[in-house]
Structure formats: C-alpha cells, structure tokens
N, CA and C atoms as a LAMMPS dump frame, in Angstrom:
ITEM: TIMESTEP
0
ITEM: NUMBER OF ATOMS
210
ITEM: BOX BOUNDS ff ff ff
-5.0000000000000000e+02 5.0000000000000000e+02
-5.0000000000000000e+02 5.0000000000000000e+02
-5.0000000000000000e+02 5.0000000000000000e+02
ITEM: ATOMS id mol type element x y z
1 1 1 N 0.61 -1.307 -0.129
2 1 2 C 0.187 -0.144 0.013
3 1 3 C 0.736 1.269 -0.193
4 2 1 N 0.253 2.273 -0.878
5 2 2 C 1.035 3.182 -0.553
6 2 3 C 1.119 4.444 0.326
7 3 1 N 1.485 5.48 0.458
8 3 2 C 1.264 6.19 1.467
9 3 3 C 0.126 6.975 1.646
10 4 1 N -0.984 7.011 0.663
11 4 2 C -1.552 7.994 0.645
12 4 3 C -3.205 6.798 0.826
13 5 1 N -3.081 5.602 0.798
14 5 2 C -3.927 4.61 0.967
15 5 3 C -3.872 4.745 2.479
16 6 1 N -3.03 4.4 3.186
17 6 2 C -2.668 4.429 4.287
18 6 3 C -3.043 5.455 5.314
19 7 1 N -2.635 6.558 5.151
20 7 2 C -3.341 7.903 5.434
21 7 3 C -4.64 8.324 5.307
22 8 1 N -5.237 7.587 4.031
23 8 2 C -6.947 7.406 3.52
24 8 3 C -7.374 6.615 4.808
25 9 1 N -7.218 5.301 5.118
26 9 2 C -7.739 4.413 5.713
27 9 3 C -7.723 4.711 7.494
28 10 1 N -6.19 5.215 8.119
29 10 2 C -6.668 6.391 9.134
30 10 3 C -7.261 6.976 9.454
31 11 1 N -7.357 8.051 8.468
32 11 2 C -8.729 8.905 8.765
33 11 3 C -10.158 8.166 8.388
34 12 1 N -10.597 6.946 7.661
35 12 2 C -11.574 6.717 7.403
36 12 3 C -12.037 5.867 9.172
37 13 1 N -10.912 5.297 9.221
38 13 2 C -10.957 4.63 10.945
39 13 3 C -11.375 5.248 11.903
40 14 1 N -10.489 6.599 12.427
41 14 2 C -10.63 7.77 13.035
42 14 3 C -12.507 8.091 12.903
43 15 1 N -12.406 8.182 11.955
44 15 2 C -13.95 8.784 11.847
45 15 3 C -14.788 7.909 11.995
46 16 1 N -14.951 6.308 11.617
47 16 2 C -16.022 5.911 12.291
48 16 3 C -15.816 5.271 13.96
49 17 1 N -14.72 5.459 14.288
50 17 2 C -14.273 5.391 15.71
51 17 3 C -15.42 6.639 16.15
52 18 1 N -15.09 7.668 15.81
53 18 2 C -15.854 9.062 16.631
54 18 3 C -17.268 9.154 16.32
55 19 1 N -17.805 8.316 14.927
56 19 2 C -19.065 8.578 15.227
57 19 3 C -19.648 7.921 16.011
58 20 1 N -19.082 6.104 16.457
59 20 2 C -19.479 5.284 17.785
60 20 3 C -19.782 6.057 18.886
61 21 1 N -18.954 6.925 19.346
62 21 2 C -18.909 7.308 20.336
63 21 3 C -19.316 8.739 20.724
64 22 1 N -20.259 9.013 19.731
65 22 2 C -21.104 10.435 19.571
66 22 3 C -21.919 10.584 21.209
67 23 1 N -22.403 9.79 21.44
68 23 2 C -22.964 10.197 22.87
69 23 3 C -21.927 10.681 23.963
70 24 1 N -21.284 9.867 24.017
71 24 2 C -19.894 10.014 24.818
72 24 3 C -19.444 11.72 24.954
73 25 1 N -19.123 11.882 23.595
74 25 2 C -18.42 13.418 23.177
75 25 3 C -19.592 14.316 23.646
76 26 1 N -20.315 14.201 23.142
77 26 2 C -21.604 14.805 23.301
78 26 3 C -21.931 14.964 24.787
79 27 1 N -21.87 14.482 26.088
80 27 2 C -21.756 14.394 27.515
81 27 3 C -20.517 15.18 27.845
82 28 1 N -18.931 14.651 27.172
83 28 2 C -18.28 15.624 27.584
84 28 3 C -18.118 16.953 27.241
85 29 1 N -18.867 17.315 25.879
86 29 2 C -19.031 18.762 25.659
87 29 3 C -19.687 19.615 26.469
88 30 1 N -20.676 18.665 26.969
89 30 2 C -21.645 19.733 27.77
90 30 3 C -21.036 19.747 29.37
91 31 1 N -20.106 18.82 29.595
92 31 2 C -19.747 19.134 31.04
93 31 3 C -17.914 20.394 30.632
94 32 1 N -17.622 19.995 29.588
95 32 2 C -16.315 21.219 29.04
96 32 3 C -17.101 22.575 29.163
97 33 1 N -18.422 22.638 28.548
98 33 2 C -19.082 23.651 28.393
99 33 3 C -19.87 24.371 29.961
100 34 1 N -19.847 23.473 30.652
101 34 2 C -20.369 23.916 31.769
102 34 3 C -19.039 24.751 32.366
103 35 1 N -18.026 24.033 32.261
104 35 2 C -17.057 24.562 33.489
105 35 3 C -16.279 25.612 32.848
106 36 1 N -16.55 26.021 31.39
107 36 2 C -16.345 27.233 30.915
108 36 3 C -14.753 26.658 29.708
109 37 1 N -14.531 25.634 29.968
110 37 2 C -13.034 25.057 29.194
111 37 3 C -13.129 24.536 27.327
112 38 1 N -14.562 24.75 26.97
113 38 2 C -14.481 24.171 25.869
114 38 3 C -14.042 25.857 24.943
115 39 1 N -13.983 26.815 25.494
116 39 2 C -13.523 27.972 25.174
117 39 3 C -11.991 27.968 24.499
118 40 1 N -11.508 27.451 25.605
119 40 2 C -10.147 26.686 25.711
120 40 3 C -9.448 25.711 23.826
121 41 1 N -10.495 24.971 24.431
122 41 2 C -10.529 23.386 23.609
123 41 3 C -10.383 24.418 21.834
124 42 1 N -11.696 25.094 21.783
125 42 2 C -11.557 25.811 20.301
126 42 3 C -10.748 26.753 20.32
127 43 1 N -10.411 27.751 21.24
128 43 2 C -8.701 28.489 20.835
129 43 3 C -7.745 27.161 20.399
130 44 1 N -7.545 26.419 21.321
131 44 2 C -5.943 26.174 20.465
132 44 3 C -6.717 25.202 19.243
133 45 1 N -8.234 25.005 18.742
134 45 2 C -8.266 23.966 17.804
135 45 3 C -8.357 25.544 16.752
136 46 1 N -8.78 26.862 16.99
137 46 2 C -8.105 27.299 16.165
138 46 3 C -6.969 28.043 15.587
139 47 1 N -5.634 28.298 16.801
140 47 2 C -4.547 28.391 17.007
141 47 3 C -4.025 27.142 15.723
142 48 1 N -4.22 26.201 15.79
143 48 2 C -3.499 24.915 15.001
144 48 3 C -4.115 25.381 13.485
145 49 1 N -5.514 25.69 13.174
146 49 2 C -5.769 25.711 12.156
147 49 3 C -5.141 27.108 11.025
148 50 1 N -5.633 28.073 12.43
149 50 2 C -4.803 29.221 11.275
150 50 3 C -3.118 29.012 11.085
151 51 1 N -2.483 28.242 11.841
152 51 2 C -1.128 27.864 12.034
153 51 3 C -1.216 27.017 10.442
154 52 1 N -1.618 26.067 9.924
155 52 2 C -1.398 25.35 9.042
156 52 3 C -1.814 25.947 8.287
157 53 1 N -2.952 26.706 7.477
158 53 2 C -2.971 28.221 6.937
159 53 3 C -2.138 28.887 6.387
160 54 1 N -2.029 29.194 7.582
161 54 2 C -0.222 30.118 7.07
162 54 3 C 0.674 29.23 6.158
163 55 1 N 1.197 27.517 6.958
164 55 2 C 2.309 27.238 6.658
165 55 3 C 1.66 26.985 5.027
166 56 1 N 0.607 26.542 4.281
167 56 2 C 0.561 26.381 3.55
168 56 3 C 0.618 27.313 2.16
169 57 1 N -0.115 28.647 3.235
170 57 2 C 0.102 29.714 2.081
171 57 3 C 1.177 30.197 2.183
172 58 1 N 2.249 29.723 2.647
173 58 2 C 3.708 30.362 3.294
174 58 3 C 4.723 29.364 1.979
175 59 1 N 4.092 28.204 2.038
176 59 2 C 4.948 26.934 1.086
177 59 3 C 4.22 27.461 -0.388
178 60 1 N 3.036 27.499 -0.694
179 60 2 C 2.568 28.364 -1.903
180 60 3 C 3.151 29.639 -2.817
181 61 1 N 3.836 30.533 -1.835
182 61 2 C 4.303 31.517 -2.024
183 61 3 C 6.183 31.19 -2.905
184 62 1 N 6.242 30.515 -1.699
185 62 2 C 8.227 29.906 -1.928
186 62 3 C 7.873 28.984 -3.681
187 63 1 N 6.83 28.432 -3.795
188 63 2 C 6.805 27.407 -5.061
189 63 3 C 6.179 28.396 -6.162
190 64 1 N 5.176 29.207 -6.097
191 64 2 C 5.408 30.57 -7.007
192 64 3 C 6.848 30.852 -7.555
193 65 1 N 7.442 31.701 -6.487
194 65 2 C 8.68 32.391 -7.009
195 65 3 C 9.749 31.253 -7.491
196 66 1 N 9.828 30.542 -7.087
197 66 2 C 10.269 29.036 -7.253
198 66 3 C 9.847 28.934 -9.606
199 67 1 N 8.769 28.653 -9.779
200 67 2 C 8.658 28.593 -10.754
201 67 3 C 8.991 29.698 -11.433
202 68 1 N 8.136 30.92 -10.697
203 68 2 C 8.852 32.473 -12.161
204 68 3 C 10.001 32.553 -12.13
205 69 1 N 11.295 31.876 -10.648
206 69 2 C 12.142 32.061 -11.099
207 69 3 C 13.446 31.363 -12.409
208 70 1 N 12.711 30.017 -12.061
209 70 2 C 13.246 28.75 -12.693
210 70 3 C 12.636 28.506 -13.94
C-alpha cells in the first residue's frame, strides 16, 4: 500500500470510531461547556488551523517564486 492509501484508511477508521462514541462526546462537550473549558479547546483548534493555513500559504508563495524564477 502506498502512503496515501494508509493515510486515507487511518482517517476513515478514526471517523468510524468517533461516530460510534458520539453520545459520550456530547456528554463531554456539555461538561466542558459548563466548566467554561470549551473555549480553551476552541482557541487551541483555531490556533492550529490558522497555523496550518499560514504554513500552506507560505509554501505556495515559495513555490510560485521558484516556478517564476526557474
């Protein structure tokens, strides 16, 4: 199996695992929301996503410069 197939299988298996535990996740979300910790989780997720988008944007700019120069 190539690397893409392995990653795809991992994502699918994780997705199936998460859907089977949906009720437990909802209970945990209610608990975190009542304690006010859900905002910390949202802030961390947003920070990671913004970092990933910035990284991809920087890589795209570098590749564009390389393509024009070479």
